C-alpha distance (Angstrom), angle and dihedral (degrees) to the residues before:
residue distance angle dihedral
M1 . . .
L2 3.79 . .
Y3 3.81 122.7 .
R4 3.79 135.0 -157.8
R5 3.76 134.3 -166.6
L6 3.79 111.8 -102.0
G7 3.78 108.6 -126.2
R8 3.77 115.5 -71.7
T9 3.81 93.1 -16.7
D10 3.79 126.4 95.8
E11 3.82 91.1 -127.1
K12 3.81 116.3 122.3
V13 3.79 111.5 -148.3
S14 3.80 130.2 -172.4
I15 3.79 112.8 -103.6
L16 3.81 87.5 -130.0
G17 3.78 115.0 63.7
F18 3.79 124.3 -168.0
G19 3.80 111.0 -125.2
T20 3.80 111.2 -158.6
M21 3.81 100.9 -162.0
R22 3.83 94.5 95.7
L23 3.79 103.1 44.7
P24 3.83 118.4 153.9
V25 3.80 111.6 -82.7
I26 3.80 137.0 -163.0
G27 3.79 120.9 -111.3
G28 3.79 94.3 -8.5
D29 3.82 90.6 -69.1
D30 3.80 108.5 137.4
T31 3.80 91.4 -154.2
R32 3.84 94.1 54.6
V33 3.79 102.3 76.0
D34 3.80 116.0 -168.5
E35 3.79 94.2 -123.5
E36 3.80 97.0 -170.9
K37 3.81 94.2 53.6
S38 3.79 93.0 40.2
I39 3.80 94.1 51.5
E40 3.80 90.3 47.1
M41 3.82 90.7 52.4
I42 3.79 95.3 45.6
R43 3.78 93.5 48.3
Y44 3.80 92.2 45.5
A45 3.81 88.5 53.9
I46 3.80 92.1 49.0
D47 3.81 92.0 46.6
S48 3.82 86.4 52.2
G49 3.81 92.7 55.0
V50 3.82 104.2 -91.0
N51 3.80 106.7 141.2
Y52 3.83 102.8 167.1
I53 3.82 115.5 79.9
D54 3.80 118.7 -179.6
T55 3.79 125.8 -159.6
A56 3.81 138.7 147.0
Y57 3.80 141.3 -152.5
P58 3.85 97.5 -100.3
Y59 3.82 101.1 38.2
H60 3.79 111.7 123.7
G61 3.78 90.6 -1.5
G62 3.79 90.5 -60.7
M63 3.80 95.1 -48.0
S64 3.80 97.2 105.4
E65 3.80 94.4 74.0
S66 3.81 92.3 44.8
V67 3.80 94.1 49.9
L68 3.80 90.6 46.4
G69 3.81 89.2 52.0
K70 3.80 89.4 56.0
A71 3.81 92.6 45.1
L72 3.81 90.0 54.8
E73 3.80 94.6 56.3
D74 3.82 121.3 103.0
G75 3.80 93.5 51.0
Y76 3.81 98.6 -51.7
R77 3.81 93.9 113.0
D78 3.80 90.3 69.1
K79 3.81 91.2 56.6
V80 3.80 99.3 57.8
Y81 3.76 148.9 51.1
I82 3.81 113.7 -124.8
A83 3.79 118.2 -147.0
T84 3.80 118.1 -170.7
K85 3.77 135.3 156.0
L86 3.78 144.1 -123.5
P87 3.85 108.7 -121.4
S88 3.80 94.0 -121.2
W89 3.82 95.8 -171.9
L90 3.82 92.4 57.4
V91 3.80 96.3 53.9
A92 3.80 111.5 113.8
S93 3.81 99.0 157.6
R94 3.79 143.4 10.3
K95 3.82 88.7 -100.7
D96 3.79 90.7 57.7
M97 3.79 91.0 65.9
D98 3.80 92.5 57.2
R99 3.80 91.0 43.4
Y100 3.79 93.9 53.8
L101 3.80 93.2 44.7
N102 3.80 92.4 50.0
E103 3.80 90.6 48.6
Q104 3.80 90.0 50.9
L105 3.79 92.1 50.7
E106 3.80 88.4 55.0
R107 3.80 93.3 47.4
L108 3.79 91.4 49.4
K109 3.83 92.9 44.5
T110 3.79 92.1 -131.4
D111 3.81 138.5 117.4
S112 3.79 94.5 -140.2
I113 3.79 138.3 27.6
D114 3.79 114.3 -142.4
F115 3.81 99.3 -150.3
Y116 3.81 118.8 20.9
L117 3.79 115.9 -172.8
A118 3.78 134.4 -169.8
H119 3.79 99.2 -122.8
A120 3.82 127.3 -120.9
L121 3.77 98.2 -18.1
N122 3.78 116.3 -159.8
S123 3.79 129.2 152.9
D124 3.81 93.7 -78.6
F125 3.80 97.5 45.6
W126 3.80 91.7 41.4
D127 3.80 91.1 55.9
L128 3.80 89.4 46.0
V129 3.79 97.9 53.3
K130 3.80 92.6 41.9
K131 3.79 89.6 52.4
H132 3.79 90.7 54.3
G133 3.80 97.5 46.4
I134 3.81 107.2 -95.2
F135 3.80 93.4 167.4
D136 3.80 94.2 51.4
F137 3.80 89.3 47.2
L138 3.80 93.8 51.0
D139 3.80 92.2 46.0
S140 3.80 92.0 51.6
A141 3.82 93.7 45.1
L142 3.79 89.8 51.4
E143 3.78 91.5 47.5
D144 3.79 95.2 50.9
G145 3.79 92.7 43.5
R146 3.79 99.8 -117.2
I147 3.82 87.9 123.8
K148 3.79 130.6 24.2
Y149 3.80 103.5 -162.9
T150 3.81 136.4 15.3
G151 3.77 133.3 -135.3
F152 3.78 146.3 144.5
S153 3.78 139.0 -134.5
F154 3.76 117.4 -138.3
H155 3.82 143.9 -148.8
D156 3.80 113.2 166.8
S157 3.81 144.5 65.5
P158 3.83 128.0 -28.2
E159 3.79 90.0 -117.6
L160 3.78 93.6 56.2
F161 3.78 90.4 44.9
K162 3.79 92.0 58.7
E163 3.79 90.9 45.6
I164 3.80 90.8 55.0
V165 3.81 93.1 44.7
D166 3.81 89.5 54.6
S167 3.81 95.7 43.8
Y168 3.81 100.5 74.2
P169 3.84 139.6 9.0
W170 3.80 93.6 -97.4
T171 3.79 120.8 179.9
L172 3.79 97.4 -149.1
C173 3.77 146.4 -2.6
Q174 3.79 129.6 -148.4
I175 3.80 117.1 -146.9
Q176 3.79 138.8 171.7
Y177 3.78 108.5 -109.4
N178 3.80 137.5 154.0
F179 3.79 136.6 138.3
M180 3.82 90.3 -77.0
D181 3.81 96.4 46.7
E182 3.80 102.8 55.1
N183 3.83 89.6 125.2
F184 3.81 98.8 33.3
Q185 3.82 123.4 110.1
A186 3.84 107.0 -39.4
G187 3.80 89.4 0.9
K188 3.76 127.9 175.6
D189 3.80 92.9 -50.0
G190 3.79 90.6 54.7
L191 3.79 92.0 45.9
M192 3.79 91.2 53.9
Y193 3.81 92.7 43.0
A194 3.79 92.8 53.5
A195 3.80 91.6 45.6
S196 3.82 90.3 51.0
K197 3.81 88.0 55.4
G198 3.79 91.5 54.1
L199 3.79 98.6 -104.4
G200 3.78 119.7 145.5
I201 3.80 111.6 -118.8
V202 3.80 120.0 -134.3
I203 3.80 117.9 -177.0
M204 3.79 126.3 -147.3
E205 3.81 128.6 -174.1
P206 3.82 94.8 26.6
M207 3.82 88.6 167.8
R208 3.81 97.1 36.4
G209 3.77 92.8 -108.6
G210 3.80 91.3 -45.7
Y211 3.80 95.9 -54.9
L212 3.81 93.4 115.5
V213 3.80 93.6 55.9
S214 3.81 106.0 36.7
G215 3.78 134.1 62.2
M216 3.79 88.7 20.2
P217 3.84 113.6 -160.3
P218 3.83 109.2 -126.5
E219 3.81 93.7 -118.7
I220 3.81 90.2 55.3
Q221 3.79 92.9 48.7
E222 3.81 89.6 50.6
I223 3.80 90.1 58.5
W224 3.80 92.9 49.4
D225 3.81 88.8 47.8
S226 3.81 91.1 53.7
A227 3.82 93.1 63.1
D228 3.80 119.3 114.1
I229 3.82 89.3 -129.6
Q230 3.80 113.7 43.9
R231 3.79 113.6 -130.4
S232 3.78 133.2 165.3
P233 3.83 118.3 -111.6
V234 3.82 86.7 -108.0
E235 3.79 91.9 56.6
W236 3.81 92.3 45.6
S237 3.81 90.1 52.3
L238 3.80 92.3 50.3
R239 3.80 95.4 42.2
Y240 3.80 90.3 52.2
L241 3.81 88.9 60.2
W242 3.79 98.2 39.3
D243 3.81 87.3 54.3
Y244 3.84 87.2 72.9
P245 3.82 109.5 86.2
E246 3.82 87.8 -158.5
I247 3.82 92.8 64.7
A248 3.79 115.3 85.6
V249 3.82 104.1 178.4
V250 3.80 134.1 18.7
L251 3.80 112.4 -160.2
S252 3.77 121.0 -144.4
G253 3.80 121.2 -168.1
M254 3.78 97.1 -141.8
S255 3.79 119.8 -168.2
E256 3.80 103.7 176.4
I257 3.78 136.5 34.6
K258 3.83 91.8 -111.0
H259 3.81 89.0 62.5
V260 3.79 90.3 54.5
E261 3.80 93.8 46.7
D262 3.80 92.9 49.1
N263 3.80 96.3 44.3
V264 3.79 93.0 47.9
K265 3.80 88.2 53.2
F266 3.80 92.1 48.0
A267 3.82 90.8 50.1
S268 3.79 91.6 62.6
G269 3.81 88.6 73.8
G270 3.81 99.4 38.7
L271 3.80 99.3 114.6
P272 3.81 120.6 154.1
D273 3.81 116.4 -101.5
S274 3.80 90.3 9.4
L275 3.80 100.6 126.2
T276 3.78 116.6 96.0
E277 3.79 122.1 -125.6
R278 3.80 88.9 -108.4
E279 3.81 90.5 53.9
R280 3.79 92.6 48.9
E281 3.79 89.5 49.0
L282 3.80 89.4 50.7
I283 3.82 91.3 54.3
S284 3.81 88.6 48.2
R285 3.81 90.1 54.1
V286 3.80 90.6 52.0
K287 3.79 90.2 50.8
K288 3.82 92.0 49.8
I289 3.80 91.8 53.7
Y290 3.79 91.7 49.8
M291 3.80 89.8 47.5
S292 3.80 91.4 49.8
K293 3.80 86.8 61.2
T294 3.81 92.4 53.2
R295 3.79 112.1 116.6
V296 3.79 97.7 -162.8
N297 3.79 129.3 24.7
C298 3.80 95.9 -131.9
T299 3.81 114.8 152.3
G300 3.80 94.8 -171.5
C301 3.81 92.6 -116.4
R302 3.84 90.0 143.2
Y303 3.81 94.9 -144.1
C304 3.81 84.8 134.3
M305 3.79 91.6 61.3
P306 2.94 140.7 135.9
C307 3.80 97.0 41.3
P308 3.84 112.5 -152.6
S309 3.82 88.5 -136.9
G310 3.78 93.1 49.7
V311 3.80 97.4 -110.8
N312 3.80 113.2 155.2
I313 3.79 92.4 -141.2
P314 3.84 100.6 -178.6
E315 3.82 92.5 47.9
N316 3.81 92.1 49.8
F317 3.79 90.3 52.1
K318 3.80 91.9 45.6
Y319 3.80 91.1 57.9
L320 3.80 91.5 45.6
N321 3.79 92.7 50.4
N322 3.79 94.5 44.8
A323 3.80 91.2 50.3
E324 3.80 90.4 55.2
M325 3.80 101.0 36.1
F326 3.76 96.1 47.4
D327 3.81 98.4 30.4
N328 3.78 90.2 -121.5
A329 3.80 107.5 128.2
E330 3.81 95.0 147.0
G331 3.79 94.1 49.3
E332 3.80 92.4 48.3
K333 3.81 91.2 45.6
A334 3.80 89.1 57.7
L335 3.81 90.6 51.6
Y336 3.79 91.9 43.7
S337 3.80 91.2 54.0
G338 3.81 89.6 68.7
L339 3.81 95.4 47.5
E340 3.78 119.5 118.2
G341 3.79 109.0 -141.4
Q342 3.79 101.2 32.9
A343 3.79 122.4 -168.8
S344 3.80 93.3 -105.5
N345 3.83 89.1 72.5
C346 3.82 90.8 68.8
T347 3.84 114.1 120.2
E348 3.84 94.0 -173.9
C349 3.79 92.9 -119.1
G350 3.81 89.9 152.7
Q351 3.82 97.8 -138.8
C352 3.80 91.8 121.6
E353 3.79 93.3 52.8
E354 3.80 91.0 55.4
K355 3.81 90.1 55.1
C356 3.81 100.4 40.4
P357 3.85 112.0 111.0
Q358 3.84 89.5 -160.5
K359 3.85 92.0 54.0
I360 3.80 90.5 -128.8
P361 3.84 115.8 176.6
V362 3.79 87.6 -124.5
S363 3.80 99.5 179.9
Q364 3.78 91.9 49.9
M365 3.80 93.3 48.2
L366 3.81 92.1 47.6
K367 3.80 86.3 58.8
E368 3.81 87.0 56.5
V369 3.80 88.7 54.7
V370 3.80 90.5 53.0
K371 3.80 90.6 46.4
L372 3.83 91.5 54.1
F373 3.79 101.1 38.3
G374 3.81 103.9 23.2
K375 3.79 128.6 -131.5
């Protein structure tokens, strides 16, 4: 296992982090974690050198933290850093923050959490936690030792990302990033900005929720097959990120022991600046093919939101793009069916088109969503 210094701290973290939001479950029920398999996987990862374990209050209906607490018994707690997160959207008072943290300490069977993050910050949740005293809470939790370092995970615009980075002396930030999402949410500019400020960089969704490594279009597989060194799409996705010296940890939501075994093996070669120019060009070619299949050039900036008719415009376009890029219309239709704010609610008022930096004909493209997925 390879290790990197986390931001301005002296902590050395494994370049592969274990994300515990996709643990094996029983009977397809996300809240019924298979504890025996999960504990086996987590301990195998730790025995193989992984020392960064990521969880959060809502994962697996609250079971992720509890199962992790059990996995870290028998001396394993002393071998790892635990990262978990304050459920920002549930905070209704300053007291709530202490209540959730204390509950998490009990679940995790520990006196102190190494990295405590404000979870899934966007403009709404950011305003919420600021209103209820997030900075005072973090300061007090640091002072009394319940947490050792602070951070936040993020899902919103580059501008808001920089505002949050500059608002508090955070230790780390967790962002979605992969070779397809260089201009999505915080993006590459945000990654570099946070690194320049001394924050440790933790990456989530390195494979875009699995889309970059499953259901591979033949033309994409041909490019991977043309490489001088043969690697799986999973390894290419991880190596792309580990090539950045600014990135400390790449999280992988592993759900079976084979995932852990493979990723641990891949991590042994994840040195910064280790990809050749030909390999970087190959990844760029893969990205261009995926992008050529994109139906709508939506970056998810959310300038179009809120929609007066309640349409979740970026989510509608995400499902449309994923269906086309990854040839997965049925899978995306199933996800779309549960979306609040479907495209069929559009009244063609045009407000979104006035605000869109990409000049997308939003109303027209929402009709394409309805055409593909139905009302």
